[in-house]
N, CA, C and O atoms as a DFTB+ gen file, in Angstrom:
396 C
 N C O
     1  1     116.670      68.603     115.146
     2  2     115.712      68.769     114.083
     3  2     115.797      70.265     113.690
     4  3     115.547      71.126     114.534
     5  1     116.131      70.577     112.471
     6  2     116.234      71.960     112.001
     7  2     114.829      72.448     111.654
     8  3     114.031      71.705     111.084
     9  1     114.536      73.685     111.996
    10  2     113.289      74.293     111.623
    11  2     113.410      75.006     110.337
    12  3     114.155      75.980     110.234
    13  1     112.691      74.550     109.330
    14  2     112.739      75.162     107.985
    15  2     111.326      75.580     107.571
    16  3     110.338      75.131     108.151
    17  1     111.251      76.429     106.581
    18  2     109.966      76.893     106.123
    19  2     109.131      75.731     105.570
    20  3     109.651      74.882     104.846
    21  1     107.906      75.697     105.895
    22  2     107.023      74.606     105.407
    23  2     106.593      74.907     103.977
    24  3     106.243      76.036     103.632
    25  1     106.633      73.839     103.141
    26  2     106.118      73.992     101.772
    27  2     104.703      73.451     101.745
    28  3     103.963      73.742     100.806
    29  1     104.303      72.682     102.729
    30  2     102.957      72.137     102.811
    31  2     102.278      72.660     104.054
    32  3     102.853      72.642     105.142
    33  1     101.047      73.129     103.891
    34  2     100.322      73.639     105.017
    35  2      98.841      73.346     104.877
    36  3      98.318      73.145     103.781
    37  1      98.177      73.331     106.043
    38  2      96.760      73.125     106.082
    39  2      96.208      74.068     107.124
    40  3      96.779      74.241     108.200
    41  1      95.068      74.685     106.778
    42  2      94.427      75.644     107.694
    43  2      93.125      75.018     108.267
    44  3      92.202      74.690     107.522
    45  1      93.083      74.866     109.587
    46  2      91.956      74.248     110.223
    47  2      90.996      75.218     110.897
    48  3      90.085      74.812     111.617
    49  1      91.215      76.501     110.653
    50  2      90.319      77.521     111.252
    51  2      88.853      77.276     110.922
    52  3      88.522      76.878     109.805
    53  1      88.000      77.506     111.862
    54  2      86.549      77.469     111.631
    55  2      85.925      76.096     111.606
    56  3      84.713      75.989     111.417
    57  1      86.698      75.036     111.787
    58  2      86.148      73.700     111.796
    59  2      85.802      73.259     113.190
    60  3      86.334      73.765     114.178
    61  1      84.894      72.301     113.253
    62  2      84.656      71.636     114.567
    63  2      85.924      70.787     114.824
    64  3      86.613      70.378     113.890
    65  1      86.208      70.536     116.127
    66  2      87.385      69.853     116.476
    67  2      87.494      68.457     115.724
    68  3      88.517      68.141     115.116
    69  1      86.456      67.703     115.798
    70  2      86.568      66.378     115.141
    71  2      86.780      66.501     113.644
    72  3      87.513      65.699     113.065
    73  1      86.155      67.489     112.994
    74  2      86.403      67.665     111.551
    75  2      87.793      68.117     111.309
    76  3      88.406      67.690     110.330
    77  1      88.346      68.982     112.167
    78  2      89.734      69.465     112.044
    79  2      90.718      68.289     112.153
    80  3      91.651      68.190     111.356
    81  1      90.513      67.396     113.140
    82  2      91.381      66.280     113.302
    83  2      91.282      65.335     112.142
    84  3      92.306      64.818     111.696
    85  1      90.069      65.075     111.616
    86  2      89.951      64.209     110.449
    87  2      90.632      64.827     109.238
    88  3      91.304      64.126     108.480
    89  1      90.470      66.108     109.052
    90  2      91.074      66.761     107.923
    91  2      92.590      66.717     108.024
    92  3      93.283      66.493     107.032
    93  1      93.095      66.931     109.228
    94  2      94.575      66.837     109.424
    95  2      95.057      65.443     109.077
    96  3      96.046      65.327     108.354
    97  1      94.421      64.373     109.546
    98  2      94.852      63.026     109.335
    99  2      94.823      62.736     107.839
   100  3      95.778      62.165     107.313
   101  1      93.762      63.110     107.144
   102  2      93.653      62.886     105.693
   103  2      94.829      63.606     104.969
   104  3      95.484      63.018     104.109
   105  1      95.077      64.871     105.330
   106  2      96.164      65.633     104.754
   107  2      97.541      64.998     105.028
   108  3      98.370      64.834     104.132
   109  1      97.742      64.650     106.312
   110  2      99.013      64.004     106.751
   111  2      99.251      62.736     105.939
   112  3     100.317      62.554     105.351
   113  1      98.259      61.873     105.915
   114  2      98.417      60.613     105.150
   115  2      98.659      60.832     103.691
   116  3      99.407      60.077     103.070
   117  1      98.054      61.834     103.127
   118  2      98.340      62.195     101.750
   119  2      99.819      62.599     101.560
   120  3     100.461      62.217     100.582
   121  1     100.335      63.381     102.522
   122  2     101.741      63.753     102.490
   123  2     102.628      62.524     102.581
   124  3     103.650      62.461     101.898
   125  1     102.270      61.545     103.404
   126  2     103.038      60.269     103.477
   127  2     103.037      59.650     102.141
   128  3     104.109      59.288     101.656
   129  1     101.888      59.490     101.480
   130  2     101.840      58.859     100.160
   131  2     102.662      59.629      99.120
   132  3     103.227      58.995      98.229
   133  1     102.755      60.925      99.187
   134  2     103.481      61.733      98.246
   135  2     105.000      61.741      98.572
   136  3     105.792      62.225      97.763
   137  1     105.399      61.227      99.716
   138  2     106.817      61.201     100.036
   139  2     107.340      62.518     100.631
   140  3     108.541      62.784     100.594
   141  1     106.445      63.329     101.172
   142  2     106.866      64.639     101.739
   143  2     107.847      64.346     102.949
   144  3     107.575      63.516     103.816
   145  1     108.962      65.065     102.937
   146  2     109.962      64.907     103.987
   147  2     110.063      66.182     104.857
   148  3     110.469      66.105     106.016
   149  1     109.705      67.312     104.316
   150  2     109.815      68.560     105.097
   151  2     108.622      68.663     106.067
   152  3     107.780      67.769     106.153
   153  1     108.590      69.786     106.783
   154  2     107.503      69.941     107.752
   155  2     106.183      70.311     107.084
   156  3     106.142      70.911     106.009
   157  1     105.123      69.932     107.759
   158  2     103.788      70.427     107.431
   159  2     103.462      71.536     108.442
   160  3     103.632      71.372     109.650
   161  1     103.008      72.622     107.928
   162  2     102.593      73.693     108.859
   163  2     101.042      73.617     109.025
   164  3     100.274      73.771     108.075
   165  1     100.656      73.376     110.260
   166  2      99.231      73.204     110.587
   167  2      98.804      74.518     111.302
   168  3      99.246      74.838     112.406
   169  1      97.922      75.246     110.597
   170  2      97.405      76.512     111.156
   171  2      96.092      76.210     111.852
   172  3      95.153      75.691     111.249
   173  1      96.043      76.551     113.162
   174  2      94.856      76.227     113.929
   175  2      94.304      77.353     114.758
   176  3      93.229      77.232     115.346
   177  1      95.045      78.475     114.812
   178  2      94.651      79.572     115.648
   179  2      95.136      79.407     117.075
   180  3      95.628      78.348     117.465
   181  1      94.986      80.488     117.858
   182  2      95.572      80.402     119.185
   183  2      94.755      81.074     120.285
   184  3      95.274      81.324     121.374
   185  1      93.508      81.365     120.019
   186  2      92.676      82.014     121.091
   187  2      92.767      81.134     122.347
   188  3      92.809      79.907     122.257
   189  1      92.795      81.761     123.476
   190  2      92.866      81.015     124.742
   191  2      91.591      80.300     125.001
   192  3      90.528      80.696     124.524
   193  1      91.692      79.254     125.750
   194  2      90.479      78.476     126.067
   195  2      89.523      79.294     126.897
   196  3      88.315      79.072     126.825
   197  1      90.022      80.245     127.695
   198  2      89.132      81.098     128.513
   199  2      88.311      82.037     127.630
   200  3      87.313      82.596     128.084
   201  1      88.714      82.212     126.399
   202  2      87.937      83.063     125.439
   203  2      87.042      82.191     124.559
   204  3      86.444      82.681     123.602
   205  1      86.953      80.935     124.874
   206  2      86.106      80.028     124.107
   207  2      86.779      79.459     122.905
   208  3      86.101      78.826     122.096
   209  1      88.084      79.635     122.719
   210  2      88.789      79.075     121.590
   211  2      89.933      78.211     122.055
   212  3      90.011      77.840     123.226
   213  1      90.811      77.893     121.142
   214  2      91.981      77.061     121.448
   215  2      91.711      75.582     121.486
   216  3      92.625      74.801     121.746
   217  1      90.519      75.181     121.242
   218  2      90.179      73.744     121.326
   219  2      90.902      72.936     120.248
   220  3      91.427      71.863     120.548
   221  1      90.945      73.418     119.003
   222  2      91.613      72.706     117.914
   223  2      93.119      72.602     118.294
   224  3      93.685      71.516     118.172
   225  1      93.744      73.628     118.724
   226  2      95.175      73.615     119.095
   227  2      95.387      72.588     120.179
   228  3      96.280      71.750     120.046
   229  1      94.614      72.609     121.241
   230  2      94.796      71.693     122.344
   231  2      94.592      70.253     121.917
   232  3      95.405      69.382     122.227
   233  1      93.460      69.998     121.176
   234  2      93.228      68.591     120.793
   235  2      94.183      68.084     119.732
   236  3      94.578      66.919     119.772
   237  1      94.566      68.929     118.782
   238  2      95.554      68.517     117.788
   239  2      96.866      68.170     118.466
   240  3      97.446      67.125     118.172
   241  1      97.332      68.983     119.331
   242  2      98.621      68.671     120.003
   243  2      98.559      67.469     120.903
   244  3      99.539      66.739     121.050
   245  1      97.370      67.251     121.526
   246  2      97.179      66.008     122.268
   247  2      97.261      64.772     121.320
   248  3      97.892      63.763     121.634
   249  1      96.614      64.903     120.189
   250  2      96.642      63.845     119.189
   251  2      98.076      63.588     118.687
   252  3      98.502      62.440     118.561
   253  1      98.785      64.642     118.413
   254  2     100.165      64.508     117.934
   255  2     100.993      63.828     118.991
   256  3     101.762      62.918     118.681
   257  1     100.859      64.242     120.226
   258  2     101.629      63.640     121.341
   259  2     101.343      62.181     121.480
   260  3     102.230      61.424     121.875
   261  1     100.140      61.744     121.173
   262  2      99.767      60.298     121.285
   263  2     100.291      59.508     120.075
   264  3     100.183      58.282     120.062
   265  1     100.847      60.172     119.073
   266  2     101.265      59.454     117.843
   267  2     102.758      59.785     117.509
   268  3     103.151      59.827     116.343
   269  1     103.515      60.002     118.509
   270  2     104.907      60.385     118.280
   271  2     105.778      59.200     117.761
   272  3     106.952      59.368     117.433
   273  1     105.155      58.009     117.703
   274  2     105.867      56.912     117.034
   275  2     105.733      57.010     115.533
   276  3     106.388      56.258     114.811
   277  1     104.884      57.935     115.028
   278  2     104.613      58.093     113.586
   279  2     105.008      59.412     112.995
   280  3     105.052      59.591     111.778
   281  1     105.305      60.366     113.915
   282  2     105.621      61.741     113.428
   283  2     106.441      62.507     114.504
   284  3     106.543      62.094     115.659
   285  1     106.973      63.561     114.086
   286  2     107.640      64.524     115.038
   287  2     106.914      65.835     114.925
   288  3     106.384      66.143     113.858
   289  1     106.867      66.590     115.935
   290  2     106.165      67.873     115.890
   291  2     106.761      68.892     116.923
   292  3     107.404      68.534     117.910
   293  1     106.502      70.117     116.623
   294  2     106.926      71.200     117.532
   295  2     105.835      72.265     117.560
   296  3     105.325      72.669     116.515
   297  1     105.492      72.701     118.724
   298  2     104.509      73.760     118.902
   299  2     105.086      75.088     118.366
   300  3     106.260      75.402     118.561
   301  1     104.221      75.846     117.689
   302  2     104.643      77.123     117.209
   303  2     104.961      78.162     118.241
   304  3     105.610      79.162     117.935
   305  1     104.520      77.950     119.461
   306  2     104.752      78.887     120.520
   307  2     106.230      79.235     120.675
   308  3     106.605      80.394     120.852
   309  1     107.051      78.192     120.602
   310  2     108.492      78.321     120.798
   311  2     109.237      78.991     119.611
   312  3     110.397      79.384     119.731
   313  1     108.545      79.103     118.488
   314  2     109.170      79.760     117.317
   315  2     108.423      80.988     116.851
   316  3     108.556      81.453     115.719
   317  1     107.622      81.496     117.789
   318  2     107.029      82.814     117.505
   319  2     105.594      82.843     116.918
   320  3     105.087      83.901     116.545
   321  1     104.962      81.665     116.847
   322  2     103.609      81.663     116.282
   323  2     102.787      80.593     117.032
   324  3     102.796      79.426     116.642
   325  1     102.088      80.984     118.094
   326  2     101.322      79.990     118.850
   327  2     100.049      79.540     118.085
   328  3      99.361      78.634     118.556
   329  1      99.734      80.113     116.982
   330  2      98.592      79.666     116.217
   331  2      98.878      78.625     115.159
   332  3      98.046      78.376     114.286
   333  1     100.062      78.007     115.230
   334  2     100.411      76.931     114.350
   335  2     101.279      75.888     115.009
   336  3     101.873      76.113     116.064
   337  1     101.337      74.751     114.366
   338  2     102.183      73.656     114.825
   339  2     102.861      73.065     113.588
   340  3     102.235      72.895     112.542
   341  1     104.167      72.752     113.730
   342  2     104.896      72.088     112.613
   343  2     104.977      70.610     112.891
   344  3     105.257      70.178     114.010
   345  1     104.724      69.839     111.843
   346  2     104.689      68.398     111.965
   347  2     105.588      67.792     110.890
   348  3     105.466      68.155     109.720
   349  1     106.479      66.887     111.253
   350  2     107.341      66.184     110.298
   351  2     106.801      64.805     110.079
   352  3     106.567      64.052     111.025
   353  1     106.605      64.477     108.825
   354  2     105.982      63.239     108.382
   355  2     106.983      62.061     108.550
   356  3     108.148      62.171     108.168
   357  1     106.516      60.970     109.110
   358  2     107.291      59.742     109.161
   359  2     106.494      58.586     108.647
   360  3     106.845      58.031     107.606
   361  1     105.416      58.180     109.331
   362  2     104.617      57.002     108.927
   363  2     103.165      57.346     108.963
   364  3     102.745      58.210     109.732
   365  1     102.394      56.691     108.151
   366  2     100.963      56.969     108.029
   367  2     100.206      56.783     109.347
   368  3     100.541      55.906     110.144
   369  1      99.195      57.604     109.566
   370  2      98.282      57.489     110.696
   371  2      97.120      56.585     110.292
   372  3      97.024      56.214     109.122
   373  1      96.257      56.227     111.194
   374  2      95.046      55.434     110.842
   375  2      94.098      56.212     109.940
   376  3      94.423      57.310     109.487
   377  1      92.976      55.667     109.692
   378  2      91.974      56.271     108.867
   379  2      91.343      57.452     109.556
   380  3      91.064      57.380     110.752
   381  1      91.100      58.568     108.826
   382  2      90.494      59.728     109.394
   383  2      89.086      59.456     109.954
   384  3      88.626      60.179     110.838
   385  1      88.413      58.436     109.454
   386  2      87.085      58.155     109.910
   387  2      87.088      57.467     111.280
   388  3      86.033      57.336     111.900
   389  1      88.217      57.040     111.744
   390  2      88.372      56.402     113.078
   391  2      88.473      57.368     114.183
   392  3      88.537      56.960     115.343
   393  1      88.492      58.667     113.890
   394  2      88.647      59.685     114.902
   395  2      87.251      60.009     115.452
   396  3      87.117      60.856     116.335
């Protein structure tokens, strides 16, 4: 999988975890409907859990890992930005209200 610049991005800073996950699912499903093929850049921040942050990053990546039958993803840590995650759209996720 080649890493290319994202044309589509969503910023989840400042949201509660459940709201961030719902917003991500809505955005992701909208990208599926639009036929997006490139990566989505999900900006979530990277503060460590010991500093009281990092919850969105941790929960989002757990969610992505549980749905690898519908998407591909790579943590930004390995490409120089731990505050984001790249997601490649494949198939729609469930309803955001189910989270």
